[in-house]
C-alpha positions in Angstrom: -65.1 38.7 115.5 -66.9 35.4 114.3 -64.4 34.7 111.9 -61.2 35.1 114.6 -63.4 32.9 117.0 -63.9 30.2 114.0 -60.4 29.5 113.4 -59.8 28.0 117.1 -62.3 25.8 116.8 -61.5 24.5 113.2 -58.1 23.4 114.8 -59.9 21.9 117.7 -61.9 19.9 115.3 -59.1 18.9 112.6 -56.7 17.7 115.8 -59.8 15.5 117.2 -60.1 14.1 113.2 -56.6 13.2 113.2 -56.4 11.6 116.7 -59.4 9.5 116.1 -58.4 8.6 112.3 -54.5 7.6 114.1 -56.8 5.5 116.7 -59.2 3.5 113.7 -55.5 2.9 111.6 -53.6 1.7 114.8 -57.3 -0.5 115.6 -57.2 -1.6 112.0 -53.8 -2.1 110.5 -50.4 -3.1 111.2 -46.9 -3.1 108.9 -46.7 -4.9 106.0 -44.4 -7.6 107.7 -46.7 -7.7 111.0 -43.4 -6.5 112.9 -43.7 -3.6 115.2 -39.9 -2.8 113.7 -38.4 -1.9 110.1 -36.2 -4.7 109.8 -32.9 -2.8 107.4 -30.0 -5.2 105.9 -28.2 -4.6 102.3 -30.9 -6.1 100.1 -33.3 -3.5 101.3 -31.1 -1.0 100.5 -30.4 -2.1 97.1 -34.6 -1.0 96.0 -35.2 0.7 93.4 -36.3 4.8 94.2 -36.8 6.1 90.7 -40.7 6.6 90.3 -40.3 8.3 93.8 -41.3 12.3 94.1 -37.8 14.1 94.9 -35.9 10.9 94.6 -35.9 10.8 90.6 -32.2 11.3 90.5 -31.5 8.7 93.2 -30.8 5.0 92.6 -31.1 2.6 95.1 -32.7 3.0 99.1 -35.9 2.0 101.5 -38.5 4.9 102.2 -39.0 5.0 105.4 -42.6 5.9 105.9 -43.4 3.3 103.1 -42.8 0.6 105.1 -44.9 0.3 107.5 -44.6 0.1 111.8 -44.2 4.3 111.6 -45.8 6.2 114.2 -47.0 9.8 114.4 -47.9 11.9 117.8 -49.2 15.1 117.8 -46.9 17.0 120.7 -44.1 18.7 121.3 -41.3 16.8 123.9 -37.9 16.2 123.8 -38.4 13.2 126.1 -40.3 11.4 122.5 -36.8 11.1 121.0 -35.9 8.3 123.9 -34.9 4.9 122.4 -36.9 3.2 125.4 -40.3 2.2 123.6 -43.4 3.8 124.1 -45.9 2.4 121.5 -48.2 2.7 123.9 -48.5 6.4 123.3 -47.7 6.4 119.2 -50.4 5.9 116.9 -49.2 4.0 113.8 -49.5 5.4 110.9 -50.5 3.8 107.8 -49.4 4.5 104.2 -52.4 4.2 102.6 -54.4 6.3 104.8 -51.8 9.7 106.5 -54.1 12.1 108.3 -54.1 15.7 107.7 -51.9 17.5 109.6 -53.2 21.2 110.7 -51.2 24.2 110.1 -48.8 25.4 112.8 -48.1 22.0 114.6 -45.8 20.7 115.8 -45.9 16.6 115.5 -43.1 14.1 115.9 -42.7 10.6 113.6 -41.0 7.6 114.7 -39.4 4.5 112.9 -38.5 1.9 114.7 -35.7 0.3 113.3 -33.9 -3.3 113.5 -30.5 -3.2 111.5 -29.0 -6.1 110.3 -25.9 -6.8 112.3 -23.4 -6.5 108.7 -24.6 -3.1 108.8 -22.6 -2.1 112.4 -19.7 0.8 111.4 -21.4 1.0 107.9 -22.6 4.6 106.7 -25.5 4.9 105.5 -27.2 8.5 103.8 -30.6 9.3 105.1 -32.0 11.6 102.5 -34.8 14.1 103.7 -37.1 15.9 101.7 -38.9 18.6 103.9 -40.5 21.6 103.7 -41.3 22.5 107.0 -38.2 22.4 109.4 -37.2 19.4 111.0 -35.1 18.2 113.6 -34.0 14.5 113.7 -32.6 12.2 116.0 -31.3 8.9 116.4 -31.6 7.1 119.7 -32.4 10.1 121.4 -29.7 12.2 119.6 -30.0 15.2 117.8 -28.1 14.4 114.0 -29.6 16.7 112.0 -31.4 20.5 112.4 -33.0 21.7 108.9 -34.4 25.0 108.6 -37.4 26.0 106.2 -36.9 24.2 102.3 -38.6 26.8 100.2 -40.0 24.2 97.0 -39.1 25.3 93.5 -35.6 27.0 94.8 -33.6 23.7 93.7 -30.3 25.7 91.9 -28.9 23.7 88.5 -27.1 20.8 90.5 -30.7 19.9 92.3 -32.9 19.5 89.3 -35.9 18.2 91.2 -38.5 20.5 89.8 -40.8 20.3 93.8 -38.3 19.2 96.3 -34.8 19.7 97.7 -33.4 17.0 99.6 -31.2 17.2 102.7 -28.4 14.6 103.3 -27.3 13.4 106.6 -25.0 10.5 107.4 -26.0 8.3 110.1 -24.2 4.8 111.6 -26.5 2.7 113.7 -25.5 1.1 116.9 -26.1 -2.9 115.5 -26.3 -3.8 119.1 -29.1 -6.5 119.0 -31.8 -4.0 120.3 -34.3 -2.5 118.2 -33.6 1.7 117.3 -35.3 4.9 117.0 -34.9 7.5 114.4 -37.4 10.3 115.5 -38.1 13.1 113.6 -39.9 16.7 114.9 -42.6 18.3 112.4 -43.3 22.0 112.6 -46.1 22.6 110.2 -45.8 26.1 108.5 -48.4 28.6 109.7 -50.6 29.8 107.7 -50.4 27.1 105.6 -53.7 24.9 104.9 -54.2 21.2 106.4 -51.7 18.6 104.9 -50.3 15.4 104.5 -46.9 15.3 106.4 -44.5 17.9 104.2 -42.0 15.0 104.9 -40.2 11.9 103.5 -37.1 10.2 104.6 -35.3 7.6 102.3 -32.3 5.6 104.0 -29.4 4.8 101.0 -25.8 3.5 101.5 -23.3 5.8 100.3 -22.2 4.2 97.3 -26.8 4.1 96.3 -26.8 8.2 97.0 -27.2 9.2 93.6 -27.2 13.7 94.7 -24.3 13.5 96.5 -22.3 11.5 93.8 -23.7 13.8 91.5 -22.6 16.9 93.7 -19.6 15.3 94.3 -18.2 14.8 91.2 -19.1 18.2 89.9 -17.7 20.3 92.4 -15.1 17.9 92.4 -14.1 18.9 89.2 -14.6 22.8 89.9 -12.1 22.3 93.0 -9.5 20.3 91.4 -9.0 22.2 87.8 -9.2 25.5 90.1 -6.2 23.6 92.1 -4.2 23.0 89.4 -4.5 26.1 87.9 -3.4 28.1 91.3 -0.6 25.5 91.4 0.4 26.3 87.7 0.0 30.2 88.8 1.6 30.1 91.6 4.8 27.9 89.8 5.3 30.0 87.5 5.5 33.5 89.7 8.2 31.7 91.8 10.3 31.1 88.4 9.3 34.8 87.2 8.5 37.2 90.0 9.0 40.2 87.9 4.8 39.8 86.7 2.5 40.2 89.1 -0.6 38.7 87.1 0.8 35.3 88.3 0.1 35.6 91.7 -2.6 37.3 91.4 -3.9 34.2 89.0 -3.2 32.0 91.7 -5.2 34.2 94.4 -7.9 34.1 92.1 -8.1 30.2 91.4 -7.5 30.0 95.4 -10.8 32.3 96.0 -12.6 29.9 93.5 -11.4 27.0 95.3 -13.1 28.2 98.7 -15.8 29.3 97.3 -16.6 26.2 95.6 -16.5 24.3 99.3 -18.5 27.0 100.8 -21.2 26.5 98.1 -21.2 22.9 98.6 -21.1 23.4 102.3 -23.3 26.3 102.5 -26.5 26.4 100.2 -26.1 22.8 98.9 -25.8 21.7 102.7 -24.2 18.5 100.8 -21.0 18.3 103.3 -22.8 16.9 106.4 -21.6 19.6 108.3 -23.6 21.4 111.4 -26.6 23.8 110.7 -23.8 26.2 112.3 -21.1 25.9 110.6 -23.1 25.4 107.0 -24.6 28.7 107.9 -21.3 29.9 108.0 -20.1 28.7 105.1 -23.0 30.0 103.2 -22.3 33.6 104.5 -18.6 32.9 103.6 -19.9 32.2 99.9 -21.8 35.9 99.8 -18.8 37.4 101.3 -16.3 35.8 98.7 -18.0 36.8 95.8 -17.1 40.3 95.6 -13.7 39.9 96.0 -13.6 37.4 93.0 -14.9 40.1 91.2 -12.2 42.5 92.3 -9.5 40.1 91.7 -10.7 39.4 88.0 -10.5 42.9 87.5 -6.5 43.4 89.0 -5.6 40.2 87.1 -7.0 42.1 84.2 -5.5 45.7 84.5 -1.9 43.6 85.7 -2.3 41.4 82.4 -2.6 45.0 80.1 0.3 45.9 81.9 -1.7 48.8 84.1 -0.8 49.8 87.6 -3.1 47.8 89.9 -2.2 49.5 93.5 -4.0 52.1 92.3 -7.1 50.2 91.1 -6.7 47.8 94.5 -7.3 51.0 96.2 -10.2 52.8 94.2 -12.2 49.6 94.2 -11.6 47.8 97.8 -13.6 50.0 99.3 -16.5 49.1 96.9 -15.8 45.6 97.1 -15.9 45.2 101.2 -18.8 47.2 101.4 -20.8 44.8 99.0 -19.6 42.3 101.3 -21.0 43.8 104.3 -23.9 44.2 102.5 -24.5 41.2 101.1 -23.7 39.4 105.0 -26.1 42.1 106.6 -28.8 42.2 104.2 -30.4 38.3 104.6 -29.9 39.0 108.7 -32.3 41.7 108.8 -36.1 40.7 109.7 -38.7 41.4 107.3 -40.9 43.8 108.9 -42.5 46.8 108.0 -40.6 49.1 110.0 -36.9 48.1 107.8 -38.8 48.1 104.7 -37.4 50.7 103.3 -33.9 50.4 105.1 -33.7 47.2 103.3 -34.8 48.5 99.9 -32.0 51.5 100.4 -29.3 48.3 101.5 -30.2 46.7 98.4 -30.4 48.8 96.3 -26.6 50.5 97.1 -25.7 46.7 96.8 -27.1 46.3 93.5 -25.4 50.0 92.7 -21.8 48.5 93.8 -22.4 45.5 91.9 -22.9 47.1 88.9 -19.9 49.3 88.9 -17.7 46.6 89.8 -19.0 44.3 87.0 -18.8 47.2 84.3 -15.5 48.4 85.1 -14.9 44.4 84.6 -16.4 44.5 81.3 -14.6 47.9 80.2 -11.2 46.3 80.8 -12.0 43.2 79.6 -13.0 45.1 75.9 -9.6 47.0 76.5 -7.7 43.8 77.0 -9.4 41.8 74.0 -7.5 44.9 72.0 -4.5 43.8 73.0 -2.2 41.5 71.2 -0.7 38.1 72.7 -2.7 35.2 74.5 -4.2 37.6 77.6 -7.1 37.9 75.0 -8.2 34.8 76.2 -8.7 35.4 79.7 -10.2 38.9 78.9 -13.3 36.4 77.3 -13.4 34.2 80.4 -13.8 37.0 82.4 -16.4 38.8 80.3 -18.2 35.2 80.5 -17.6 34.9 84.3 -19.2 38.5 84.5 -22.0 37.5 82.2 -23.2 34.2 84.2 -22.8 36.4 87.4 -25.4 38.4 86.4 -28.0 35.5 85.6 -27.0 33.9 88.9 -28.0 37.3 90.3 -31.3 37.6 88.1 -31.8 34.0 88.6 -31.5 34.4 92.3 -33.9 36.8 92.4 -36.4 35.1 90.4 -36.2 32.1 92.4 -36.2 29.6 89.6 -34.2 27.3 88.4 -33.3 26.2 84.4 -32.5 22.6 84.8 -29.9 21.6 82.3 -29.1 25.3 81.3 -28.6 26.0 85.0 -25.9 23.1 84.8 -24.3 25.3 82.4 -24.6 28.3 83.6 -23.1 26.6 86.9 -20.1 25.3 85.3 -19.5 28.4 83.2 -19.5 30.2 86.5 -16.6 27.9 88.0 -15.1 27.1 84.9 -14.8 29.8 82.5 -11.8 31.7 84.4 -9.7 28.8 85.0 -10.5 27.6 81.2 -9.5 30.8 80.2 -5.8 31.2 82.6 -5.3 27.8 81.3 -5.5 28.8 77.6 -3.9 31.9 78.4 -0.9 29.4 79.6 -1.1 27.0 76.8 -0.6 29.8 74.6 1.8 31.8 76.0 3.6 28.9 76.6 3.6 27.7 73.0 4.6 31.0 72.1 7.3 31.6 74.4 8.2 27.8 72.9 8.5 29.1 69.2 10.4 31.8 70.2 13.2 29.4 72.2 12.6 27.6 68.7 13.3 30.2 66.7 16.1 31.9 69.1 17.7 28.4 69.3 17.8 27.7 65.5 18.4 31.6 64.7 21.7 30.3 67.4 22.1 27.2 65.6 22.4 28.8 62.6 24.8 31.3 64.2 26.6 28.7 65.3 27.0 27.2 61.6 27.9 30.6 60.1 30.4 30.9 62.8 32.1 27.4 62.5 32.0 28.4 59.0 33.9 31.5 59.6 36.3 30.0 62.1 36.9 26.7 59.4 37.6 29.4 56.6 39.9 31.5 59.2 41.5 28.3 60.2 42.4 27.4 56.6 43.0 30.5 55.7 45.7 30.6 58.5 46.8 27.6 57.6 47.6 28.7 53.8 48.8 32.1 55.3 51.1 29.5 57.5 52.0 27.7 54.8 52.7 30.5 52.8 54.8 32.7 55.5 56.8 29.1 56.1 57.3 29.5 52.4 58.5 32.7 52.3 60.6 32.2 55.1 61.9 29.4 53.1 62.8 31.4 50.1 64.7 34.1 52.5 66.0 31.1 55.0 67.6 27.7 54.9 64.9 24.8 56.5 67.0 24.2 59.0 67.6 27.7 60.5 63.7 28.9 59.5 62.8 25.9 62.2 65.0 27.0 64.7 63.9 30.7 64.2 60.6 29.5 64.8 61.2 27.3 67.8 63.4 29.8 69.4 62.8 33.2 68.1 66.6 33.3 66.6 69.4 31.6 65.4 72.8 30.7 66.4 75.5 31.6 64.2 77.6 28.7 62.8 81.0 28.1 61.6 81.5 25.4 58.5 84.8 24.3 57.9 84.0 23.9 54.4 81.8 25.9 52.1 81.9 26.5 48.6 80.8 30.3 47.2 79.7 31.0 44.4 79.4 34.6 42.9 78.0 36.1 39.4 78.2 39.1 37.9 76.4 40.4 34.5 79.0 42.1 32.1 77.7 45.3 30.6 74.9 45.4 33.0 75.5 49.1 33.4 75.0 50.0 29.3 71.6 47.6 29.0 70.3 49.9 31.7 70.5 52.9 29.7 68.9 50.7 26.6 66.1 49.3 28.6 63.0 51.1 30.5 63.3 49.9 34.5 60.6 47.7 34.2 62.2 45.5 31.0 65.3 45.8 32.8 63.9 44.1 35.7 62.2 41.6 34.1 65.2 40.9 32.5 67.1 40.3 35.8 64.3 38.2 37.3 64.3 36.0 34.1 68.0 35.5 34.8 67.7 35.1 38.1 65.1 32.6 38.3 66.5 30.2 36.0 69.4 30.3 38.6 67.1 29.7 41.4 65.9 26.5 39.4 69.4 25.2 39.0 71.0 26.0 42.5 67.7 24.3 43.6 68.4 21.2 41.8 72.0 20.7 43.4 70.8 21.5 46.5 72.7 24.7 46.7 71.6 27.6 49.0 71.2 31.1 47.7 72.4 33.7 49.9 71.5 36.8 48.5 71.7 39.2 45.2 73.2 42.4 45.3 72.3 44.6 42.3 73.0 42.4 39.1 75.4 40.1 41.5 74.5 36.7 42.5 75.7 34.6 45.4 75.1 31.0 46.5 76.6 28.2 48.8 77.1 24.7 49.1 77.5 22.7 52.1 75.1 24.8 54.2 73.6 24.6 56.5 73.7 20.8 55.8 77.3 20.3 55.2 75.8 17.0 52.8 73.1 19.1 51.0 75.9 20.0 48.2 79.6 19.2 47.6 81.8 21.2 45.7 81.2 19.0 42.4 77.8 20.2 42.5 78.7 24.3 43.2 80.7 23.6 39.6 78.2 21.6 38.0 75.6 24.7 38.7 77.9 27.4 37.3 78.0 25.4 34.3 74.6 25.1 33.8 74.3 28.8 35.0 76.7 29.8 32.1 74.8 27.7 29.5 71.9 29.5 30.2 73.2 32.6 30.3 75.0 32.1 26.6 71.1 30.9 25.2 69.6 33.4 26.6 71.9 36.1 25.0 71.8 34.2 21.2 68.2 34.6 21.5 67.7 38.2 22.5 70.8 39.1 19.8 68.0 37.6 17.5 65.8 39.9 19.0 67.4 42.8 18.7 67.5 43.2 22.6 70.1 44.0 24.9 71.9 41.0 26.6 73.5 40.1 29.5 77.2 37.9 29.5 78.3 37.2 32.6 81.3 35.7 34.8 81.4 33.2 37.4 83.7 32.5 40.4 84.2 29.7 43.1 85.9 29.4 46.3 86.0 26.6 48.9 86.7 27.2 52.3 85.7 27.9 55.9 82.4 30.1 56.5 80.4 31.8 59.5 76.7 31.8 58.4 74.0 32.6 60.6 71.1 35.8 60.9 72.2 39.4 62.0 69.3 42.2 63.2 66.1 42.1 63.8 64.5 43.7 61.1 64.4 42.6 57.2 66.8 39.9 58.8 68.4 37.2 56.2 71.0 34.5 56.4 74.2 35.8 54.9 77.3 34.1 55.4 80.9 35.7 56.6 84.6 35.1 56.4 88.2 35.2 54.1 86.5 32.5 51.8 83.3 34.8 50.4 86.2 37.6 50.1 87.9 35.5 47.6 85.1 33.5 46.2 84.1 37.5 45.0 87.7 38.0 43.7 87.1 34.8 41.6 84.1 36.2 40.0 85.8 39.4 39.4 89.3 38.1 37.9 87.5 35.5 35.5 86.0 36.1 32.2 82.8 36.5 30.4 81.4 33.3 29.5 83.9 31.4 31.9 83.5 29.2 35.3 86.9 30.3 37.3 87.4 28.6 40.7 90.1 28.9 43.2 93.0 26.5 43.7 90.9 25.0 46.9 88.0 24.4 44.7 90.4 22.6 41.8 91.8 20.2 44.4 88.6 19.1 45.6 86.4 18.3 42.6 89.8 17.6 39.9 89.2 13.9 40.6 85.1 14.0 40.0 83.9 11.2 37.9 80.5 11.5 35.7 78.0 9.4 37.2 74.9 9.2 34.7 75.5 12.8 33.6 75.5 13.6 37.8 77.4 13.4 40.4 77.1 11.2 43.1 79.6 11.5 46.1 78.7 8.3 47.6 79.0 7.0 44.0 82.3 8.9 43.3 84.5 6.2 45.2 83.0 2.8 43.3 83.2 4.1 39.9 86.4 5.2 39.2 86.4 3.9 35.8 84.0 6.2 34.5 85.6 9.4 32.5 86.5 12.7 34.3 83.3 15.4 34.9 85.3 18.7 34.3 88.5 19.6 32.0 90.2 22.3 33.9 92.3 25.2 32.1 95.3 26.6 34.4 95.7 30.4 34.5 98.7 30.6 36.4 98.7 33.2 39.3 96.3 35.7 39.1 96.8 39.1 40.7 93.7 39.7 42.6 92.3 42.8 44.3 93.2 42.8 48.0 94.1 39.4 48.4 97.7 39.1 46.1 98.6 36.5 43.8 96.2 33.5 43.8 96.1 30.1 41.6 93.0 30.1 39.6 91.5 27.9 36.8 88.6 27.4 33.9 86.8 24.5 34.2 84.3 23.3 31.7 82.6 20.1 31.4 84.4 17.3 29.4 83.7 15.8 26.3 82.3 12.8 25.5 
């Protein structure tokens, strides 16, 4: 009982001592400049703050408690926040004589401020280092409500060991009148009497290092994840067959939202109202389980597993974990709810362990697969490990400085970096495949081009060969006409000289020679005839057995005159005589030949559609045949019509030239003739015939 009564007495004595101390301080001291207000200008805001507790990460600013003119009153009335000066009610607070504040007491601290007119409209950052709950007012308007801030729980991005500053943006009116910054502070119940657990530092926005540092860190987190989300979304739009891309985009987008909620919720560094900061804090807790679930779905999708079944199986636990994370912090810490909180906490821990264990299993299974997706499995393992470490640190209510900073970086960047590596390696692999396919295609094109060139050359060669074969069968003009029109029209030639040959003793020779030897000897003779008539411009018509037929003056009447045909016939007889002499010396069977020539009109052309050949028709052909059959071996027998055309032929340089025949009449005659008189020809009656020989020199 005595102890219960002694407590209130101590509190009353402490309050009386504080009031006396404040009154004494007010009677003995003024501000360093002797003014009743704190003058703020840009020069004052550039003061170095690196030596202040809780401000080691800040650069420059002004500590309002160290400027003097600060007043404190032990009372609780919202009227104390008014801008109207009430200095007679406020004892002045000395820097070197701060009174003790009783535990559980509510008091107000008032800072009369005269801002420089140049600061009008300039946003300033007010950093509040306070363990106790604080309500902050500027000119009677509340600008901040800060809940209890426990010491030592600062997080990896706020490495101060004892304080976690709150930051609020304020703007002075700068209307020429003194302005008032008031703080309502409530000491924590149960604490021993202590100095005011409050420190306020005013800075320009550009000099607030903590906000800048947080902006750099979380700007990096948000920017990287936004880029990954955009890349994954565009890749999914390009190839919608792969479900993993939209899951990766959704995962990166959820990470962006979580980073924003982290900055505006637990860290409270986005200047939002307390209610919105609380909502963002709860939203961050709610997104926690869904981010893990998305990691699991991406792992399954990259491995080619069905994600529908995985989602149906784990969506319920993820939702339950989300609800528990939102409900448990709202439950009061009373003895009646102790077991309920313990059961719900244990259930939440089991759900967390089950979800993370499944992610670890899926990660190891994906790492055994081949391909770039193994990098995402590595990132997922790192994410799960850091998540577990973060949960442990949260339960331990502590921080590890730069190690905690690295942990936060891994928490937000392990997944996007693994996705980036996966995208890069996949793109490189696709580029290699495309390059290889392009090289293979180029090689195939080159090979195909070479084949086409070879085929083209072969076609040209075959065409040339076919043309040559066609020319061997048909005259050139007829062959061209046949290729162009598909046929050849028969033509009448008024004058053509027809030559027939026939071998005597062919039947006897065929009995003495094998078929191969007979054909070989026949081919030798006919090849010689071909060369002879080609030299004289004569067209070969055909061979029939051992008979050889050719014509001069067709299909071009200027190609060969009758005298050319006679010259060719004489050369053919010369060849056959020499050939017989050679064969006789070798003791082999030989041929002797008769030759007949006649000149007259003929019709020449092609008949039929199979095995066609150029042929001639008319009585001239029959007469030429009778000239051959009525001749003698070793002689060239010509008709009267041919004789009339060649009897006056002159020898010009050993060869007849029709263009020069009339110019060189002084030359000797080319031929000598032996009249045979009228000779009976089968089917033709009596015909005048002549043997012709080359004139002897």
